[in-house]
C-alpha positions as CSV (number, residue, x, y, z in Angstrom):
1,M,-7.1,6.9,16.1
2,I,-9.8,6.2,13.4
3,L,-13.6,6.7,13.7
4,V,-15.6,4.3,11.5
5,F,-19.2,4.9,10.7
6,G,-20.5,1.4,10.0
7,G,-23.6,-0.7,10.6
8,T,-23.3,-2.1,7.0
9,T,-21.6,-4.9,5.3
10,E,-18.8,-2.5,4.3
11,G,-18.6,-1.3,7.9
12,K,-18.1,-4.9,9.2
13,K,-15.4,-5.5,6.5
14,T,-13.7,-2.3,7.5
15,A,-13.6,-3.4,11.2
16,E,-12.3,-6.8,10.2
17,I,-9.4,-5.3,8.3
18,L,-8.6,-2.8,11.1
19,D,-8.7,-5.7,13.6
20,F,-6.4,-7.7,11.4
21,I,-3.7,-5.0,11.0
22,E,-4.2,-4.0,14.7
23,E,-5.1,-0.4,14.0
24,P,-7.2,1.1,16.8
25,Y,-10.6,2.6,16.0
26,Y,-14.0,3.6,17.2
27,Y,-17.0,1.9,15.5
28,S,-20.1,4.1,15.3
29,T,-23.7,2.9,14.6
30,K,-27.0,4.7,14.8
31,S,-28.4,1.9,17.0
32,K,-26.6,-0.1,19.6
33,V,-25.2,-3.4,18.3
34,E,-23.6,-6.4,19.8
35,T,-20.5,-7.6,18.0
36,A,-17.1,-9.3,18.5
37,L,-15.2,-6.4,16.9
38,K,-12.0,-5.2,18.7
39,G,-12.8,-1.5,18.2
40,K,-14.5,0.6,20.8
41,L,-18.3,0.6,20.0
42,I,-20.3,3.8,20.2
43,S,-24.0,4.3,19.2
44,G,-26.5,7.1,18.6
45,V,-27.0,9.9,16.0
46,M,-24.0,12.3,15.9
47,E,-24.5,15.8,14.6
48,P,-21.5,17.6,13.2
49,A,-20.8,19.4,16.5
50,E,-20.8,16.1,18.4
51,M,-18.5,14.5,15.8
52,I,-16.1,17.4,16.1
53,S,-16.1,17.3,19.9
54,F,-15.6,13.5,19.9
55,C,-12.8,13.6,17.4
56,R,-10.9,16.3,19.2
57,K,-11.3,14.6,22.6
58,N,-10.1,11.2,21.3
59,G,-7.4,12.2,18.9
60,V,-9.2,11.0,15.7
61,R,-7.0,11.5,12.6
62,L,-9.1,9.8,10.0
63,L,-12.9,9.3,9.4
64,I,-14.0,6.2,7.5
65,D,-17.5,6.5,6.1
66,A,-18.7,3.0,5.5
67,A,-22.4,3.9,6.1
68,H,-25.3,3.0,3.8
69,P,-25.3,5.0,0.6
70,F,-28.8,6.2,1.4
71,A,-27.8,7.6,4.8
72,V,-27.7,11.1,3.2
73,Q,-27.7,13.2,6.3
74,L,-25.0,11.2,7.9
75,H,-22.7,11.6,4.9
76,K,-23.3,15.4,5.0
77,N,-22.6,15.5,8.8
78,I,-19.3,13.5,8.3
79,Y,-18.2,15.9,5.5
80,E,-19.0,19.0,7.5
81,A,-17.2,17.7,10.6
82,A,-14.2,16.7,8.6
83,Q,-14.0,20.1,6.9
84,Q,-14.0,21.9,10.3
85,L,-11.5,19.4,11.8
86,E,-9.3,19.5,8.7
87,I,-8.9,15.7,8.7
88,P,-9.5,13.4,5.7
89,V,-12.5,11.1,5.1
90,L,-12.1,7.7,3.5
91,R,-15.3,6.5,1.9
92,Y,-15.8,2.7,1.6
93,E,-18.4,2.6,-1.2
94,R,-20.0,-0.6,-2.2
95,E,-19.5,-2.0,-5.7
96,Y,-22.3,-1.5,-8.3
97,N,-22.9,-3.7,-11.3
98,E,-24.0,-2.1,-14.6
99,S,-27.8,-2.4,-14.7
100,Q,-28.9,0.8,-16.4
101,H,-29.8,-0.8,-19.7
102,L,-31.5,-4.0,-18.7
103,Q,-34.9,-4.6,-20.2
104,N,-37.1,-4.8,-17.0
105,V,-35.1,-2.3,-14.9
106,T,-36.2,1.3,-14.5
107,F,-34.3,3.9,-12.3
108,F,-35.9,6.8,-10.4
109,D,-34.1,9.8,-8.9
110,S,-36.1,9.7,-5.7
111,Y,-38.8,7.9,-3.7
112,E,-41.2,10.7,-4.5
113,Q,-40.7,10.1,-8.2
114,L,-41.1,6.3,-7.6
115,T,-44.3,6.8,-5.6
116,A,-45.8,9.0,-8.2
117,A,-45.1,6.5,-10.9
118,L,-46.5,3.6,-8.9
119,L,-49.8,5.5,-8.2
120,K,-50.2,6.1,-11.9
121,S,-49.5,2.5,-12.8
122,N,-51.8,-0.5,-12.8
123,F,-49.6,-2.6,-10.4
124,Q,-51.7,-3.9,-7.5
125,R,-49.4,-6.4,-5.9
126,I,-45.9,-5.0,-5.0
127,L,-42.9,-6.6,-3.3
128,S,-40.7,-3.9,-1.8
129,L,-37.1,-4.9,-1.0
130,T,-36.2,-1.3,0.1
131,G,-36.0,-2.0,3.8
132,V,-37.9,-1.0,7.0
133,Q,-36.7,2.7,6.8
134,T,-38.7,3.2,3.6
135,I,-42.1,2.0,4.9
136,P,-43.1,5.6,6.0
137,V,-41.7,7.0,2.8
138,L,-44.0,4.7,0.7
139,K,-47.1,5.2,2.9
140,N,-49.2,6.5,0.0
141,V,-48.4,3.3,-1.9
142,W,-49.3,0.7,0.8
143,E,-52.4,2.6,1.8
144,S,-53.8,2.2,-1.7
145,R,-52.1,-1.0,-3.1
146,T,-51.1,-4.4,-1.7
147,C,-47.5,-3.7,-0.9
148,F,-45.3,-6.3,1.0
149,F,-42.1,-5.1,2.7
150,R,-39.2,-7.5,3.3
151,I,-37.3,-6.2,6.3
152,L,-34.4,-7.5,8.4
153,N,-35.4,-10.2,10.8
154,T,-34.3,-8.3,13.9
155,T,-36.1,-7.0,16.9
156,L,-35.2,-3.4,16.0
157,S,-36.5,-3.7,12.4
158,R,-39.8,-5.3,13.6
159,Q,-40.2,-2.5,16.2
160,K,-39.7,0.2,13.5
161,A,-42.3,-1.6,11.2
162,A,-44.8,-1.6,14.1
163,Q,-44.3,2.1,14.7
164,S,-45.2,2.9,11.1
165,T,-48.8,1.5,11.7
166,I,-48.6,-0.8,8.7
167,S,-50.5,-4.1,9.1
168,T,-48.2,-7.0,10.1
169,E,-49.6,-9.1,7.3
170,W,-47.6,-6.9,4.9
171,I,-44.3,-7.3,6.8
172,I,-41.9,-10.1,5.9
173,P,-39.1,-10.4,8.4
174,M,-36.4,-12.1,6.3
175,N,-32.7,-11.4,6.1
176,P,-31.6,-10.8,2.4
177,S,-29.1,-13.0,0.7
178,D,-27.8,-13.8,-2.8
179,D,-30.1,-16.9,-3.0
180,V,-32.0,-16.3,-6.2
181,D,-34.4,-19.3,-5.6
182,E,-35.3,-18.0,-2.1
183,L,-36.3,-14.5,-3.5
184,L,-38.0,-16.2,-6.5
185,Q,-40.2,-18.3,-4.3
186,L,-41.1,-15.2,-2.1
187,A,-42.1,-13.2,-5.2
188,K,-44.2,-16.1,-6.5
189,Q,-45.8,-16.7,-3.1
190,K,-46.9,-13.0,-2.9
191,K,-47.9,-12.9,-6.5
192,A,-45.7,-9.8,-7.0
193,Q,-46.4,-7.9,-10.2
194,I,-43.4,-5.6,-9.6
195,L,-40.2,-5.5,-7.4
196,L,-38.9,-2.3,-5.7
197,S,-35.4,-1.8,-4.6
198,K,-32.8,0.8,-3.7
199,E,-29.6,0.9,-5.8
200,S,-28.0,-1.3,-3.2
201,G,-25.0,-2.6,-5.1
202,V,-23.2,-5.9,-4.9
203,S,-23.4,-6.2,-1.1
204,G,-27.1,-5.4,-1.3
205,F,-27.6,-8.5,-3.6
206,M,-28.7,-6.5,-6.6
207,A,-27.8,-9.3,-8.9
208,S,-30.3,-11.7,-7.3
209,K,-33.1,-9.1,-7.6
210,I,-32.3,-8.6,-11.3
211,A,-32.3,-12.3,-11.9
212,V,-35.7,-12.8,-10.3
213,S,-37.1,-9.9,-12.3
214,E,-35.8,-11.5,-15.5
215,Q,-37.1,-15.0,-14.6
216,L,-40.6,-13.8,-13.7
217,N,-40.5,-11.1,-16.5
218,I,-41.8,-8.5,-14.1
219,P,-40.4,-4.9,-13.7
220,L,-37.7,-4.0,-11.2
221,W,-37.9,-0.3,-10.2
222,I,-34.9,1.1,-8.5
223,V,-34.3,4.3,-6.6
224,K,-30.8,5.7,-7.6
225,R,-28.2,6.1,-4.9
226,P,-27.7,9.7,-3.8
227,V,-24.6,11.7,-4.8
228,L,-22.0,11.6,-2.0
229,P,-19.9,14.6,-0.9
230,N,-16.4,14.9,-2.4
231,F,-14.5,12.9,0.1
232,N,-10.7,12.6,0.2
233,F,-10.4,8.9,-0.6
234,S,-12.7,6.4,-2.1
235,V,-12.4,2.6,-2.1
236,H,-14.7,-0.2,-3.4
237,S,-13.3,-3.4,-2.0
238,E,-11.4,-4.9,0.9
239,K,-8.2,-5.0,-1.2
240,Q,-8.4,-1.3,-2.0
241,L,-9.2,-0.5,1.6
242,L,-6.2,-2.4,2.9
243,Q,-4.0,-0.7,0.3
244,Q,-5.2,2.8,1.3
245,L,-4.8,2.1,5.0
246,Y,-1.2,1.0,4.6
247,I,-0.5,4.1,2.6
248,L,-2.1,6.3,5.2
249,R,-0.1,4.6,7.9
250,K,2.9,6.4,6.5
251,S,1.3,9.8,6.8
252,I,-1.7,10.8,8.9
253,L,-1.8,7.5,10.9
254,R,1.9,7.4,11.6
255,K,2.7,6.9,15.3
256,D,4.7,9.8,16.8
257,G,8.2,8.8,17.7
258,E,7.9,5.2,16.4
259,L,8.8,3.6,13.1
260,R,6.8,0.5,12.0
261,A,8.6,-2.5,10.6
262,G,7.3,-4.1,7.4
263,F,7.8,-7.3,5.5
264,T,9.8,-8.1,2.4
265,S,8.4,-9.1,-1.0
266,G,9.8,-12.6,-0.4
267,T,7.6,-12.9,2.7
268,C,4.6,-11.7,0.7
269,V,5.1,-14.3,-2.0
270,T,5.6,-17.0,0.6
271,A,2.2,-16.1,2.1
272,A,0.5,-16.2,-1.4
273,V,2.2,-19.6,-2.1
274,K,0.9,-21.1,1.2
275,A,-2.7,-19.8,0.4
276,C,-2.6,-21.3,-3.1
277,F,-1.4,-24.7,-1.7
278,I,-4.3,-24.7,0.8
279,A,-6.8,-23.7,-1.9
280,L,-5.6,-26.6,-4.1
281,A,-5.7,-29.1,-1.2
282,E,-9.0,-28.0,0.4
283,G,-10.9,-26.5,-2.6
284,A,-11.1,-22.9,-1.2
285,F,-8.7,-20.1,-0.3
286,P,-8.2,-19.3,3.4
287,K,-9.0,-15.8,4.7
288,S,-5.4,-15.4,5.8
289,T,-2.1,-17.3,6.0
290,E,0.7,-17.3,8.5
291,V,4.3,-17.2,7.5
292,S,7.4,-18.2,9.5
293,L,10.3,-15.8,9.1
294,P,13.9,-17.0,9.0
295,H,14.5,-15.8,12.6
296,G,11.5,-17.6,14.0
297,E,8.9,-14.8,14.1
298,Q,5.4,-15.3,12.7
299,T,3.3,-12.9,10.7
300,R,-0.1,-13.1,8.9
301,F,-1.3,-11.9,5.5
302,W,-4.9,-11.2,4.3
303,I,-5.5,-13.3,1.2
304,F,-7.2,-12.0,-2.0
305,P,-8.1,-14.9,-4.3
306,E,-7.6,-14.6,-8.1
307,W,-8.7,-18.0,-9.4
308,I,-8.4,-21.7,-8.7
309,S,-8.6,-24.8,-11.0
310,E,-7.8,-28.5,-10.4
311,K,-4.0,-28.1,-10.8
312,S,-3.3,-24.4,-10.2
313,A,-4.3,-21.5,-8.2
314,A,-3.4,-17.8,-7.9
315,C,-3.9,-15.1,-5.2
316,T,-2.4,-11.8,-4.0
317,V,-1.5,-10.1,-0.8
318,I,-0.9,-6.4,-0.1
319,K,2.7,-5.5,0.7
320,N,3.2,-3.8,4.1
321,G,6.6,-2.2,3.9
322,G,6.2,-0.4,7.2
323,D,7.7,3.1,7.4
324,D,10.6,2.2,5.1
325,P,10.7,4.1,1.8
326,D,9.6,1.2,-0.4
327,V,8.1,1.5,-3.9
328,T,6.1,-1.7,-3.4
329,H,4.5,-0.6,-0.2
330,G,0.7,-0.9,-0.4
331,K,1.0,-2.8,-3.8
332,E,-0.3,-6.2,-4.8
333,I,2.2,-9.1,-4.8
334,G,1.0,-12.5,-5.8
335,C,1.9,-15.9,-6.9
336,E,0.5,-18.6,-9.2
337,L,1.2,-22.2,-7.9
338,K,0.9,-25.1,-10.2
339,L,1.1,-28.8,-9.3
340,T,3.4,-30.8,-11.6
341,H,4.3,-34.5,-12.1
342,Q,8.0,-33.6,-12.1
343,N,9.4,-33.6,-8.5
344,G,11.0,-30.6,-7.0
345,I,10.2,-26.9,-7.2
346,R,10.7,-24.7,-10.3
347,F,10.6,-20.9,-10.1
348,L,9.2,-19.1,-13.1
349,Q,9.0,-15.4,-14.0
350,G,5.5,-13.9,-13.7
351,K,4.2,-10.6,-14.8
352,G,6.1,-7.7,-13.2
353,I,9.0,-9.9,-12.0
354,G,12.4,-9.0,-13.3
355,K,14.9,-11.4,-15.1
356,V,18.6,-11.4,-14.3
357,T,20.7,-10.4,-17.4
358,L,24.1,-9.5,-15.8
359,P,26.4,-11.6,-13.7
360,G,27.2,-10.7,-10.1
361,L,23.8,-11.1,-8.4
362,Q,22.9,-14.0,-6.1
363,V,20.8,-15.4,-8.9
364,A,22.2,-16.9,-12.2
365,V,21.8,-15.0,-15.5
366,G,18.5,-15.9,-17.2
367,E,16.7,-16.8,-13.9
368,P,13.8,-14.8,-12.5
369,A,15.0,-12.3,-9.9
370,I,13.9,-14.2,-6.8
371,N,16.7,-14.2,-4.3
372,P,18.0,-17.2,-2.3
373,V,16.3,-16.4,1.0
374,P,12.8,-16.1,-0.5
375,R,13.4,-19.2,-2.5
376,K,14.3,-21.0,0.7
377,M,11.3,-19.7,2.6
378,I,9.0,-20.8,-0.3
379,T,10.6,-24.2,-0.6
380,E,10.4,-24.9,3.1
381,A,6.7,-23.8,3.2
382,L,5.8,-26.1,0.3
383,E,7.8,-29.0,1.7
384,T,6.1,-28.6,5.1
385,L,2.6,-28.4,3.6
386,A,3.2,-31.3,1.2
387,A,4.2,-33.5,4.1
388,E,1.2,-32.3,6.2
389,Y,-1.3,-33.0,3.5
390,E,0.5,-36.1,2.3
391,M,0.8,-34.8,-1.3
392,D,3.5,-36.3,-3.5
393,T,3.9,-33.7,-6.2
394,G,6.2,-31.1,-7.8
395,F,5.5,-27.4,-8.0
396,E,5.9,-24.5,-10.4
397,V,6.0,-21.2,-8.5
398,K,5.3,-18.1,-10.6
399,P,5.4,-14.9,-8.5
400,F,3.8,-11.8,-10.1
401,V,3.4,-8.1,-9.3
402,P,0.7,-6.4,-11.4
403,E,2.5,-3.0,-11.3
404,G,6.0,-4.5,-11.2
405,E,7.3,-3.3,-14.5
406,A,6.4,0.3,-13.8
407,L,7.7,0.1,-10.2
408,A,11.0,-1.3,-11.2
409,K,11.8,2.0,-13.0
410,Q,11.9,3.6,-9.5
411,T,14.5,1.1,-8.3
412,F,18.1,0.2,-9.1
413,N,17.0,-2.9,-11.0
414,P,17.7,-1.5,-14.5
415,R,21.2,-0.5,-13.4
416,V,22.1,-4.0,-12.1
417,G,20.7,-5.8,-15.2
418,V,17.4,-6.9,-13.8
419,V,14.9,-6.2,-16.6
420,G,11.1,-6.5,-16.9
421,G,10.1,-5.9,-13.3
422,I,11.1,-5.9,-9.6
423,S,13.1,-8.4,-7.6
424,I,11.7,-10.7,-4.9
425,I,14.2,-10.0,-2.1
426,G,14.7,-10.3,1.6
427,T,17.2,-11.7,4.0
428,S,15.3,-11.8,7.2
429,G,11.7,-11.6,5.9
430,K,11.2,-8.3,7.7
431,V,11.9,-4.7,6.7
432,K,13.5,-2.4,9.2
433,P,12.6,1.2,8.6
434,Y,15.4,3.2,7.1
435,S,17.7,0.3,7.6
436,N,21.4,0.7,6.7
437,E,21.6,-3.0,6.4
438,A,19.0,-3.1,3.5
439,F,20.7,-0.1,1.8
440,L,24.1,-1.6,2.1
441,S,22.8,-4.9,0.6
442,T,21.6,-3.0,-2.4
443,I,25.0,-1.2,-2.8
444,K,26.8,-4.6,-2.4
445,Y,24.7,-6.1,-5.3
446,Q,25.5,-3.1,-7.5
447,M,29.2,-3.5,-6.8
448,S,29.1,-7.2,-7.6
449,V,27.2,-6.5,-10.9
450,A,29.7,-3.8,-11.9
451,Y,32.7,-6.0,-11.1
452,N,31.3,-9.2,-12.8
453,S,30.4,-7.1,-15.9
454,G,34.1,-6.4,-16.3
455,C,34.0,-2.9,-14.8
456,E,37.1,-2.1,-12.7
457,E,36.2,1.5,-12.1
458,V,33.2,2.9,-10.2
459,V,31.8,6.3,-9.5
460,L,30.3,6.6,-6.0
461,T,27.9,9.5,-5.5
462,S,25.4,10.4,-2.8
463,G,22.5,10.4,-5.2
464,K,21.1,11.0,-8.8
465,R,21.8,14.8,-8.7
466,S,25.5,14.3,-8.0
467,E,25.7,11.5,-10.6
468,N,24.2,13.8,-13.3
469,R,26.8,16.4,-12.5
470,L,29.6,13.9,-13.3
471,R,28.1,12.0,-16.3
472,S,30.1,13.9,-18.9
473,E,33.3,13.5,-16.9
474,F,32.9,9.7,-16.9
475,S,31.1,9.2,-20.1
476,Y,33.3,6.2,-20.9
477,L,31.7,4.2,-18.1
478,P,28.5,2.1,-18.3
479,D,25.5,2.8,-16.1
480,T,26.4,-0.1,-13.8
481,A,29.6,1.8,-12.7
482,F,27.5,4.7,-11.1
483,I,26.5,3.7,-7.6
484,H,24.6,5.8,-5.0
485,F,25.6,5.5,-1.3
486,G,23.3,8.1,0.3
487,N,25.3,8.9,3.5
488,L,27.2,5.6,3.9
489,V,30.6,6.8,2.6
490,G,32.9,4.6,4.6
491,D,30.9,1.4,4.2
492,S,30.5,2.0,0.5
493,V,34.3,2.4,0.0
494,K,34.9,-0.7,2.0
495,L,32.4,-2.7,-0.1
496,A,34.2,-1.5,-3.3
497,V,37.5,-2.6,-1.9
498,Q,36.1,-6.0,-0.8
499,Q,34.7,-6.6,-4.3
500,G,38.1,-6.1,-5.9
501,I,37.4,-2.8,-7.7
502,T,40.7,-1.2,-8.4
503,K,39.7,2.4,-9.3
504,I,37.3,4.3,-7.0
505,N,35.9,7.8,-7.7
506,L,33.9,9.3,-4.9
507,A,32.0,12.6,-5.3
508,L,30.2,14.8,-2.8
509,M,28.6,18.2,-2.7
510,L,30.0,20.7,-0.1
511,G,27.6,20.1,2.8
512,K,28.4,16.4,3.1
513,A,32.0,16.9,2.0
514,V,32.6,19.2,5.1
515,K,31.3,16.4,7.4
516,L,33.5,13.8,5.6
517,A,36.6,16.1,5.8
518,E,36.1,16.3,9.6
519,G,36.4,12.5,9.7
520,N,32.7,11.4,9.6
521,L,32.2,8.4,7.4
522,D,28.4,8.4,7.8
523,T,27.2,11.9,6.9
524,H,23.5,11.5,7.9
525,S,22.2,14.5,9.9
526,K,21.0,12.2,12.7
527,N,24.7,11.3,13.3
528,V,26.5,14.5,12.6
529,Q,25.6,18.2,12.1
530,F,27.3,20.8,10.0
531,N,30.2,22.2,12.1
532,P,31.0,25.8,11.1
533,A,34.0,25.9,13.5
534,F,35.7,23.2,11.5
535,L,35.1,25.1,8.2
536,A,36.4,28.2,9.9
537,Q,39.5,26.3,11.0
538,I,40.3,25.3,7.4
539,A,39.9,29.0,6.4
540,S,42.3,30.0,9.1
541,E,44.8,27.3,8.0
542,C,44.6,28.7,4.5
543,G,45.6,32.2,5.7
544,Y,42.3,34.1,5.5
545,Y,41.8,37.2,7.6
546,D,40.2,37.0,11.0
547,D,37.0,38.8,9.9
548,I,36.5,36.2,7.1
549,V,37.2,33.3,9.5
550,S,34.7,34.8,12.0
551,Q,32.0,35.1,9.4
552,I,32.5,31.5,8.4
553,G,32.3,30.3,12.0
554,K,28.8,31.8,12.3
555,L,27.3,30.0,9.3
556,Q,24.2,27.9,9.7
557,I,24.6,25.8,6.5
558,A,27.7,25.0,4.4
559,N,26.4,26.5,1.1
560,A,26.2,29.9,2.8
561,I,30.0,30.2,2.4
562,F,29.8,30.8,-1.3
563,P,29.0,34.6,-1.1
564,I,31.9,34.9,1.4
565,L,34.4,32.8,-0.6
566,P,33.3,32.7,-4.3
567,V,34.6,29.5,-5.9
568,T,36.5,30.9,-8.8
569,E,38.6,33.2,-6.6
570,N,39.2,30.7,-3.8
571,L,40.0,27.4,-5.4
572,L,42.8,26.6,-3.0
573,F,40.4,26.7,-0.1
574,Y,38.0,24.2,-1.7
575,Q,40.9,22.1,-2.8
576,E,42.0,21.8,0.8
577,I,38.5,20.5,1.7
578,A,38.8,17.9,-1.1
579,R,42.3,16.9,0.1
580,K,41.0,16.3,3.7
581,C,38.1,14.1,2.3
582,Y,40.7,12.2,0.2
583,R,42.8,11.5,3.3
584,V,39.9,10.3,5.4
585,C,38.8,7.8,2.7
586,H,42.2,6.7,1.5
587,V,43.1,5.0,4.7
588,L,40.3,2.6,4.1
589,M,41.9,1.1,1.0
590,P,45.1,-0.8,0.2
591,D,47.9,0.7,-1.8
592,Y,46.9,-0.9,-5.1
593,N,43.6,1.0,-5.2
594,V,43.5,4.1,-7.3
595,F,41.3,6.7,-5.5
596,R,40.1,10.1,-6.6
597,F,37.8,12.4,-4.6
598,V,35.6,14.9,-6.4
599,L,34.2,18.0,-4.6
600,L,31.1,19.2,-6.5
601,L,30.8,23.0,-6.4
602,E,28.7,25.7,-8.1
603,G,29.5,25.5,-11.8
604,T,32.7,23.4,-11.4
605,H,34.3,20.6,-9.4
606,V,37.6,20.1,-7.6
607,F,39.7,16.9,-7.7
608,A,42.0,15.4,-5.0
609,E,44.0,12.3,-5.9
């Protein structure tokens, strides 16, 4: 559960994002508010002790501070409560434009400093845009000068103004906006000689205040925003907030005993393409778009516009990979869509998208690495929209991933000849967490690339560490010949056979090798545990004394056997394990295959062939 401290533009945006991704939350404001938010509303001032009690009672794992930057005491209370609860705080801070060096703008460290400067000045007519809360703070000013206060046009704000004893003639109930002309007319009407403001940032319409100051050539005096506590995370936009929430879903917001599904990069691009089409057809981007997955399911994506012109548009979405280990999870994936006179759909390579350089993948050499299913999803979406809007046009589709080139280095892409970025993949549009299907698909692509590159021999290892141990042994093979199978030994051997690879080398370290030797073709710990009795049986068959066999039968992990049976003095024992692994795998392949099993040990390795 999440506790949001809102009551601001940023608070509302936070709630909208949480509603959209269906993440439960409490929404806290100082005063009671009426809103259509899906979160549970709470109101009233909360001291640290009350926050702590509330969070413990309601299982709160994350605090989001989206309160006003000048709510100094609230920020301190949130920080203190979080420290005692040992839970993180995500600060949604508004964006600020650079205005420190503008001609008419002066900054003050505090209201006290601002008041002192005003009382020393000759300004007699003042327009304060600092809000109702600052009327008591600036009492010395409005008691001696003509000072108008623009306040929110709400019952609560008018009541607070009345409580301050200021005359109603100096109060202007008027909701702020970015309308420069509206503020300009107000300043002229009140014959303002100076404007006052807090450092309210973009969402506080600071740009319009600066514009009016410049047009009237009158000073704008601004109280600097206070320094915030050192919170765990800080974001400044809806995009950054959504990215951070998706990342935190895989850690502190992870649901116990449940794995969340996610969506493929192909689904993300399809969502961006649909949003670009709607923007070109209607003149503005939608807030979100819905995508139909190949199996009929529907999902929605929040849209972040990049730009739009008469014939082209671009936008991004944030990738939600669920709980699957995905390097693109929480990253931007976007697309540029261009209308063309040439009929049909042409796929182009955008920034961070890889290009296919080796045969064997589902996409031809020279093409951008956009797999058939995403191409089909995008094509169907564009054809449907074109018919709906009665648009007779062709399209250029250019997916892009801003961080794609760097992210690709963490994938198998360089090994299968995809250069320059990531691949746009997906077979069902959806990502199943820790899915064997997805991993096997990757292995299959690597086998295909190796074979179609003329490589008839492969080296199958569980991971990079095992591969590094064998590099010198197989230095004559290219990178494409080294393929990682994780725990899927049997399926990987079958895929190699199906691909037509004639020489297969398979290497394992002792822990997984013992599981394989016992006949387990999937060595994942969720399927099979280390069996010391089996290892003891091999020792007995090899003629070891009963006390040695007994010690082996009590082991907790396979590697603990090395002090009992050092490798160099007991090679025959380890060769027997390798032979058993060989027999288990060899039955999966026809006679024409050449197969060799490699058992990786401390300082050496043992072959069985």
